Backbone atoms as SQL, in Angstrom:
CREATE TABLE atoms (id INTEGER PRIMARY KEY, chain TEXT, resi INTEGER, resn TEXT, atom TEXT, x REAL, y REAL, z REAL);
INSERT INTO atoms VALUES
  (1, 'A', 1, 'MET', 'N', 82.473, 98.070, 110.100),
  (2, 'A', 1, 'MET', 'CA', 83.566, 97.653, 110.923),
  (3, 'A', 1, 'MET', 'C', 84.278, 98.853, 111.544),
  (4, 'A', 2, 'LEU', 'N', 84.379, 99.925, 110.798),
  (5, 'A', 2, 'LEU', 'CA', 85.024, 101.125, 111.331),
  (6, 'A', 2, 'LEU', 'C', 84.256, 101.642, 112.545),
  (7, 'A', 3, 'GLU', 'N', 82.940, 101.574, 112.481),
  (8, 'A', 3, 'GLU', 'CA', 82.121, 101.993, 113.619),
  (9, 'A', 3, 'GLU', 'C', 82.395, 101.106, 114.834),
  (10, 'A', 4, 'LYS', 'N', 82.546, 99.807, 114.621),
  (11, 'A', 4, 'LYS', 'CA', 82.873, 98.892, 115.717),
  (12, 'A', 4, 'LYS', 'C', 84.225, 99.248, 116.326),
  (13, 'A', 5, 'ALA', 'N', 85.192, 99.569, 115.484),
  (14, 'A', 5, 'ALA', 'CA', 86.527, 99.920, 115.973),
  (15, 'A', 5, 'ALA', 'C', 86.484, 101.214, 116.779),
  (16, 'A', 6, 'VAL', 'N', 85.722, 102.188, 116.319),
  (17, 'A', 6, 'VAL', 'CA', 85.602, 103.456, 117.045),
  (18, 'A', 6, 'VAL', 'C', 84.927, 103.224, 118.393),
  (19, 'A', 7, 'THR', 'N', 83.883, 102.407, 118.415),
  (20, 'A', 7, 'THR', 'CA', 83.197, 102.088, 119.669),
  (21, 'A', 7, 'THR', 'C', 84.146, 101.394, 120.634),
  (22, 'A', 8, 'LYS', 'N', 84.901, 100.424, 120.133),
  (23, 'A', 8, 'LYS', 'CA', 85.880, 99.725, 120.979),
  (24, 'A', 8, 'LYS', 'C', 86.928, 100.701, 121.498),
  (25, 'A', 9, 'ALA', 'N', 87.351, 101.630, 120.677),
  (26, 'A', 9, 'ALA', 'CA', 88.348, 102.617, 121.092),
  (27, 'A', 9, 'ALA', 'C', 87.814, 103.507, 122.217),
  (28, 'A', 10, 'HIS', 'N', 86.521, 103.803, 122.198),
  (29, 'A', 10, 'HIS', 'CA', 85.921, 104.606, 123.269),
  (30, 'A', 10, 'HIS', 'C', 85.912, 103.841, 124.588),
  (31, 'A', 11, 'ASP', 'N', 85.779, 102.513, 124.505),
  (32, 'A', 11, 'ASP', 'CA', 85.662, 101.677, 125.701),
  (33, 'A', 11, 'ASP', 'C', 86.988, 101.117, 126.203),
  (34, 'A', 12, 'ASP', 'N', 88.016, 101.114, 125.375),
  (35, 'A', 12, 'ASP', 'CA', 89.280, 100.446, 125.701),
  (36, 'A', 12, 'ASP', 'C', 90.443, 101.386, 125.379),
  (37, 'A', 13, 'GLU', 'N', 91.047, 101.939, 126.422),
  (38, 'A', 13, 'GLU', 'CA', 92.097, 102.943, 126.235),
  (39, 'A', 13, 'GLU', 'C', 93.313, 102.385, 125.485),
  (40, 'A', 14, 'ALA', 'N', 93.690, 101.162, 125.776),
  (41, 'A', 14, 'ALA', 'CA', 94.844, 100.560, 125.091),
  (42, 'A', 14, 'ALA', 'C', 94.546, 100.379, 123.607),
  (43, 'A', 15, 'TYR', 'N', 93.333, 99.915, 123.307),
  (44, 'A', 15, 'TYR', 'CA', 92.959, 99.750, 121.901),
  (45, 'A', 15, 'TYR', 'C', 92.885, 101.114, 121.217),
  (46, 'A', 16, 'ALA', 'N', 92.394, 102.111, 121.926),
  (47, 'A', 16, 'ALA', 'CA', 92.284, 103.458, 121.353),
  (48, 'A', 16, 'ALA', 'C', 93.652, 103.972, 120.912),
  (49, 'A', 17, 'LYS', 'N', 94.660, 103.772, 121.745),
  (50, 'A', 17, 'LYS', 'CA', 96.004, 104.224, 121.398),
  (51, 'A', 17, 'LYS', 'C', 96.527, 103.453, 120.190),
  (52, 'A', 18, 'HIS', 'N', 96.353, 102.137, 120.210),
  (53, 'A', 18, 'HIS', 'CA', 96.804, 101.288, 119.099),
  (54, 'A', 18, 'HIS', 'C', 96.066, 101.655, 117.807),
  (55, 'A', 19, 'PHE', 'N', 94.776, 101.867, 117.896),
  (56, 'A', 19, 'PHE', 'CA', 93.942, 102.209, 116.746),
  (57, 'A', 19, 'PHE', 'C', 94.387, 103.549, 116.148),
  (58, 'A', 20, 'GLU', 'N', 94.602, 104.536, 117.007),
  (59, 'A', 20, 'GLU', 'CA', 95.038, 105.851, 116.532),
  (60, 'A', 20, 'GLU', 'C', 96.394, 105.764, 115.832),
  (61, 'A', 21, 'GLU', 'N', 97.340, 105.081, 116.455),
  (62, 'A', 21, 'GLU', 'CA', 98.665, 104.933, 115.845),
  (63, 'A', 21, 'GLU', 'C', 98.582, 104.212, 114.504),
  (64, 'A', 22, 'THR', 'N', 97.741, 103.199, 114.447),
  (65, 'A', 22, 'THR', 'CA', 97.590, 102.437, 113.207),
  (66, 'A', 22, 'THR', 'C', 96.984, 103.301, 112.111),
  (67, 'A', 23, 'LEU', 'N', 95.973, 104.071, 112.442),
  (68, 'A', 23, 'LEU', 'CA', 95.346, 104.928, 111.437),
  (69, 'A', 23, 'LEU', 'C', 96.297, 106.008, 110.933),
  (70, 'A', 24, 'LEU', 'N', 97.119, 106.526, 111.818),
  (71, 'A', 24, 'LEU', 'CA', 98.019, 107.610, 111.431),
  (72, 'A', 24, 'LEU', 'C', 99.285, 107.134, 110.726),
  (73, 'A', 25, 'GLN', 'N', 99.784, 105.961, 111.109),
  (74, 'A', 25, 'GLN', 'CA', 101.081, 105.541, 110.595),
  (75, 'A', 25, 'GLN', 'C', 101.127, 104.099, 110.120),
  (76, 'A', 26, 'GLY', 'N', 100.040, 103.386, 110.224),
  (77, 'A', 26, 'GLY', 'CA', 100.063, 101.958, 109.964),
  (78, 'A', 26, 'GLY', 'C', 100.118, 101.570, 108.503),
  (79, 'A', 27, 'SER', 'N', 100.704, 100.424, 108.281),
  (80, 'A', 27, 'SER', 'CA', 100.735, 99.833, 106.950),
  (81, 'A', 27, 'SER', 'C', 99.466, 99.014, 106.748),
  (82, 'A', 28, 'THR', 'N', 99.302, 98.475, 105.572),
  (83, 'A', 28, 'THR', 'CA', 98.158, 97.609, 105.296),
  (84, 'A', 28, 'THR', 'C', 98.128, 96.447, 106.275),
  (85, 'A', 29, 'ILE', 'N', 99.262, 95.857, 106.537),
  (86, 'A', 29, 'ILE', 'CA', 99.328, 94.717, 107.459),
  (87, 'A', 29, 'ILE', 'C', 98.961, 95.147, 108.870),
  (88, 'A', 30, 'GLU', 'N', 99.424, 96.299, 109.311),
  (89, 'A', 30, 'GLU', 'CA', 99.097, 96.781, 110.651),
  (90, 'A', 30, 'GLU', 'C', 97.610, 97.098, 110.784),
  (91, 'A', 31, 'ILE', 'N', 97.007, 97.640, 109.746),
  (92, 'A', 31, 'ILE', 'CA', 95.566, 97.896, 109.767),
  (93, 'A', 31, 'ILE', 'C', 94.815, 96.574, 109.857),
  (94, 'A', 32, 'ARG', 'N', 95.243, 95.596, 109.072),
  (95, 'A', 32, 'ARG', 'CA', 94.633, 94.263, 109.096),
  (96, 'A', 32, 'ARG', 'C', 94.720, 93.664, 110.501),
  (97, 'A', 33, 'GLU', 'N', 95.875, 93.780, 111.139),
  (98, 'A', 33, 'GLU', 'CA', 96.062, 93.235, 112.485),
  (99, 'A', 33, 'GLU', 'C', 95.228, 93.990, 113.515),
  (100, 'A', 34, 'CYS', 'N', 95.142, 95.300, 113.387),
  (101, 'A', 34, 'CYS', 'CA', 94.375, 96.109, 114.329),
  (102, 'A', 34, 'CYS', 'C', 92.888, 95.758, 114.288),
  (103, 'A', 35, 'LEU', 'N', 92.399, 95.418, 113.117),
  (104, 'A', 35, 'LEU', 'CA', 90.981, 95.097, 112.959),
  (105, 'A', 35, 'LEU', 'C', 90.695, 93.602, 113.077),
  (106, 'A', 36, 'SER', 'N', 91.701, 92.807, 113.402),
  (107, 'A', 36, 'SER', 'CA', 91.528, 91.355, 113.470),
  (108, 'A', 36, 'SER', 'C', 90.605, 90.916, 114.600),
  (109, 'A', 37, 'CYS', 'N', 90.395, 91.756, 115.596),
  (110, 'A', 37, 'CYS', 'CA', 89.495, 91.382, 116.689),
  (111, 'A', 37, 'CYS', 'C', 88.031, 91.342, 116.233),
  (112, 'A', 38, 'PHE', 'N', 87.758, 91.818, 115.025),
  (113, 'A', 38, 'PHE', 'CA', 86.393, 91.829, 114.501),
  (114, 'A', 38, 'PHE', 'C', 86.138, 90.740, 113.465),
  (115, 'A', 39, 'GLY', 'N', 87.145, 89.977, 113.119),
  (116, 'A', 39, 'GLY', 'CA', 86.964, 88.905, 112.149),
  (117, 'A', 39, 'GLY', 'C', 88.287, 88.423, 111.606),
  (118, 'A', 40, 'ASP', 'N', 88.213, 87.384, 110.789),
  (119, 'A', 40, 'ASP', 'CA', 89.401, 86.759, 110.215),
  (120, 'A', 40, 'ASP', 'C', 89.582, 87.219, 108.776),
  (121, 'A', 41, 'TYR', 'N', 90.647, 87.940, 108.524),
  (122, 'A', 41, 'TYR', 'CA', 90.924, 88.456, 107.180),
  (123, 'A', 41, 'TYR', 'C', 91.063, 87.328, 106.166),
  (124, 'A', 42, 'PHE', 'N', 91.574, 86.210, 106.600),
  (125, 'A', 42, 'PHE', 'CA', 91.835, 85.088, 105.697),
  (126, 'A', 42, 'PHE', 'C', 90.776, 83.991, 105.784),
  (127, 'A', 43, 'GLU', 'N', 89.576, 84.337, 106.245),
  (128, 'A', 43, 'GLU', 'CA', 88.526, 83.325, 106.355),
  (129, 'A', 43, 'GLU', 'C', 88.158, 82.776, 104.983),
  (130, 'A', 44, 'ARG', 'N', 87.607, 81.584, 104.988),
  (131, 'A', 44, 'ARG', 'CA', 87.171, 80.954, 103.742),
  (132, 'A', 44, 'ARG', 'C', 85.976, 81.711, 103.173),
  (133, 'A', 45, 'SER', 'N', 85.831, 81.623, 101.885),
  (134, 'A', 45, 'SER', 'CA', 84.713, 82.270, 101.199),
  (135, 'A', 45, 'SER', 'C', 83.390, 81.699, 101.700),
  (136, 'A', 46, 'ARG', 'N', 82.405, 82.563, 101.828),
  (137, 'A', 46, 'ARG', 'CA', 81.057, 82.109, 102.183),
  (138, 'A', 46, 'ARG', 'C', 80.333, 81.655, 100.925),
  (139, 'A', 47, 'ASP', 'N', 79.259, 80.912, 101.111),
  (140, 'A', 47, 'ASP', 'CA', 78.500, 80.392, 99.973),
  (141, 'A', 47, 'ASP', 'C', 77.620, 81.442, 99.313),
  (142, 'A', 48, 'THR', 'N', 77.281, 82.486, 100.056),
  (143, 'A', 48, 'THR', 'CA', 76.422, 83.544, 99.525),
  (144, 'A', 48, 'THR', 'C', 77.059, 84.902, 99.819),
  (145, 'A', 49, 'PRO', 'N', 76.697, 85.906, 99.045),
  (146, 'A', 49, 'PRO', 'CA', 77.251, 87.247, 99.285),
  (147, 'A', 49, 'PRO', 'C', 76.847, 87.769, 100.659),
  (148, 'A', 50, 'PRO', 'N', 77.647, 88.536, 101.292),
  (149, 'A', 50, 'PRO', 'CA', 79.007, 88.901, 100.905),
  (150, 'A', 50, 'PRO', 'C', 79.958, 87.724, 101.137),
  (151, 'A', 51, 'TYR', 'N', 80.773, 87.438, 100.162),
  (152, 'A', 51, 'TYR', 'CA', 81.647, 86.273, 100.218),
  (153, 'A', 51, 'TYR', 'C', 82.797, 86.453, 101.201),
  (154, 'A', 52, 'TYR', 'N', 83.324, 87.643, 101.291),
  (155, 'A', 52, 'TYR', 'CA', 84.449, 87.952, 102.186),
  (156, 'A', 52, 'TYR', 'C', 84.156, 89.246, 102.952),
  (157, 'A', 53, 'PRO', 'N', 83.190, 89.255, 103.866),
  (158, 'A', 53, 'PRO', 'CA', 82.795, 90.524, 104.491),
  (159, 'A', 53, 'PRO', 'C', 83.914, 91.207, 105.279),
  (160, 'A', 54, 'HIS', 'N', 84.653, 90.468, 106.074),
  (161, 'A', 54, 'HIS', 'CA', 85.722, 91.086, 106.866),
  (162, 'A', 54, 'HIS', 'C', 86.846, 91.563, 105.949),
  (163, 'A', 55, 'HIS', 'N', 87.249, 90.727, 105.040),
  (164, 'A', 55, 'HIS', 'CA', 88.312, 91.039, 104.081),
  (165, 'A', 55, 'HIS', 'C', 87.957, 92.302, 103.296),
  (166, 'A', 56, 'ASP', 'N', 86.738, 92.358, 102.788),
  (167, 'A', 56, 'ASP', 'CA', 86.306, 93.510, 101.989),
  (168, 'A', 56, 'ASP', 'C', 86.247, 94.789, 102.822),
  (169, 'A', 57, 'ALA', 'N', 85.776, 94.678, 104.071),
  (170, 'A', 57, 'ALA', 'CA', 85.700, 95.855, 104.938),
  (171, 'A', 57, 'ALA', 'C', 87.095, 96.389, 105.259),
  (172, 'A', 58, 'VAL', 'N', 88.015, 95.491, 105.588),
  (173, 'A', 58, 'VAL', 'CA', 89.390, 95.913, 105.891),
  (174, 'A', 58, 'VAL', 'C', 90.018, 96.572, 104.670),
  (175, 'A', 59, 'ASN', 'N', 89.841, 95.976, 103.507),
  (176, 'A', 59, 'ASN', 'CA', 90.412, 96.555, 102.290),
  (177, 'A', 59, 'ASN', 'C', 89.804, 97.918, 101.981),
  (178, 'A', 60, 'GLY', 'N', 88.508, 98.077, 102.239),
  (179, 'A', 60, 'GLY', 'CA', 87.854, 99.366, 102.020),
  (180, 'A', 60, 'GLY', 'C', 88.405, 100.442, 102.936),
  (181, 'A', 61, 'ILE', 'N', 88.587, 100.101, 104.208),
  (182, 'A', 61, 'ILE', 'CA', 89.148, 101.051, 105.168),
  (183, 'A', 61, 'ILE', 'C', 90.580, 101.397, 104.786),
  (184, 'A', 62, 'ASP', 'N', 91.359, 100.390, 104.445),
  (185, 'A', 62, 'ASP', 'CA', 92.753, 100.611, 104.054),
  (186, 'A', 62, 'ASP', 'C', 92.841, 101.489, 102.805),
  (187, 'A', 63, 'GLY', 'N', 92.005, 101.220, 101.831),
  (188, 'A', 63, 'GLY', 'CA', 92.010, 102.015, 100.600),
  (189, 'A', 63, 'GLY', 'C', 91.620, 103.461, 100.846),
  (190, 'A', 64, 'ALA', 'N', 90.627, 103.666, 101.704),
  (191, 'A', 64, 'ALA', 'CA', 90.196, 105.028, 102.025),
  (192, 'A', 64, 'ALA', 'C', 91.294, 105.786, 102.769),
  (193, 'A', 65, 'LEU', 'N', 91.941, 105.123, 103.714),
  (194, 'A', 65, 'LEU', 'CA', 93.036, 105.774, 104.444),
  (195, 'A', 65, 'LEU', 'C', 94.184, 106.123, 103.517),
  (196, 'A', 66, 'TYR', 'N', 94.515, 105.232, 102.608),
  (197, 'A', 66, 'TYR', 'CA', 95.587, 105.500, 101.650),
  (198, 'A', 66, 'TYR', 'C', 95.243, 106.732, 100.809),
  (199, 'A', 67, 'ALA', 'N', 93.994, 106.811, 100.346),
  (200, 'A', 67, 'ALA', 'CA', 93.580, 107.952, 99.524),
  (201, 'A', 67, 'ALA', 'C', 93.661, 109.258, 100.315),
  (202, 'A', 68, 'ILE', 'N', 93.246, 109.223, 101.576),
  (203, 'A', 68, 'ILE', 'CA', 93.310, 110.416, 102.424),
  (204, 'A', 68, 'ILE', 'C', 94.759, 110.829, 102.657),
  (205, 'A', 69, 'LEU', 'N', 95.610, 109.868, 103.002),
  (206, 'A', 69, 'LEU', 'CA', 97.018, 110.176, 103.259),
  (207, 'A', 69, 'LEU', 'C', 97.720, 110.658, 101.996),
  (208, 'A', 70, 'PHE', 'N', 97.406, 110.055, 100.865),
  (209, 'A', 70, 'PHE', 'CA', 98.005, 110.461, 99.598),
  (210, 'A', 70, 'PHE', 'C', 97.600, 111.891, 99.268),
  (211, 'A', 71, 'ASP', 'N', 96.324, 112.203, 99.445),
  (212, 'A', 71, 'ASP', 'CA', 95.833, 113.549, 99.161),
  (213, 'A', 71, 'ASP', 'C', 96.455, 114.574, 100.107),
  (214, 'A', 72, 'ALA', 'N', 96.634, 114.187, 101.372),
  (215, 'A', 72, 'ALA', 'CA', 97.246, 115.104, 102.335),
  (216, 'A', 72, 'ALA', 'C', 98.718, 115.349, 102.011),
  (217, 'A', 73, 'ALA', 'N', 99.399, 114.311, 101.547),
  (218, 'A', 73, 'ALA', 'CA', 100.824, 114.436, 101.235),
  (219, 'A', 73, 'ALA', 'C', 101.062, 115.181, 99.929),
  (220, 'A', 74, 'LEU', 'N', 100.192, 114.959, 98.959),
  (221, 'A', 74, 'LEU', 'CA', 100.347, 115.564, 97.631),
  (222, 'A', 74, 'LEU', 'C', 99.021, 116.168, 97.176),
  (223, 'A', 75, 'PRO', 'N', 98.586, 117.262, 97.799),
  (224, 'A', 75, 'PRO', 'CA', 97.263, 117.818, 97.505),
  (225, 'A', 75, 'PRO', 'C', 97.077, 118.285, 96.064),
  (226, 'A', 76, 'SER', 'N', 98.140, 118.602, 95.378),
  (227, 'A', 76, 'SER', 'CA', 97.994, 119.086, 94.001),
  (228, 'A', 76, 'SER', 'C', 97.933, 117.954, 92.980),
  (229, 'A', 77, 'THR', 'N', 98.109, 116.718, 93.425),
  (230, 'A', 77, 'THR', 'CA', 98.098, 115.569, 92.528),
  (231, 'A', 77, 'THR', 'C', 96.688, 115.005, 92.433),
  (232, 'A', 78, 'GLU', 'N', 96.217, 114.795, 91.229),
  (233, 'A', 78, 'GLU', 'CA', 94.902, 114.192, 91.040),
  (234, 'A', 78, 'GLU', 'C', 95.051, 112.683, 90.991),
  (235, 'A', 79, 'GLN', 'N', 94.151, 111.985, 91.685),
  (236, 'A', 79, 'GLN', 'CA', 94.140, 110.532, 91.648),
  (237, 'A', 79, 'GLN', 'C', 93.049, 110.074, 90.700),
  (238, 'A', 80, 'ALA', 'N', 93.318, 109.025, 89.987),
  (239, 'A', 80, 'ALA', 'CA', 92.297, 108.417, 89.134),
  (240, 'A', 80, 'ALA', 'C', 91.502, 107.454, 89.994),
  (241, 'A', 81, 'HIS', 'N', 90.234, 107.750, 90.203),
  (242, 'A', 81, 'HIS', 'CA', 89.371, 106.885, 91.010),
  (243, 'A', 81, 'HIS', 'C', 88.561, 106.004, 90.088),
  (244, 'A', 82, 'GLU', 'N', 88.535, 104.724, 90.434),
  (245, 'A', 82, 'GLU', 'CA', 87.775, 103.775, 89.611),
  (246, 'A', 82, 'GLU', 'C', 86.419, 103.560, 90.198);
């Protein structure tokens, strides 16, 4: 999904600005909204895996961004990764 967002940002200047702002300063909800053009975060579970592909992708991107921002803000702090 991140690749789709980057491709869209290359093709759409307005989306590129929104995407950049969201990545740099966005909350979980803003990230979810920014990526909503690629799927429904609250879609019903599928019958076979992946059960929540859009939901899982958004959460993965959000979690990775949080880890990057946390590390940048507090580089001397170790995070426990599960």
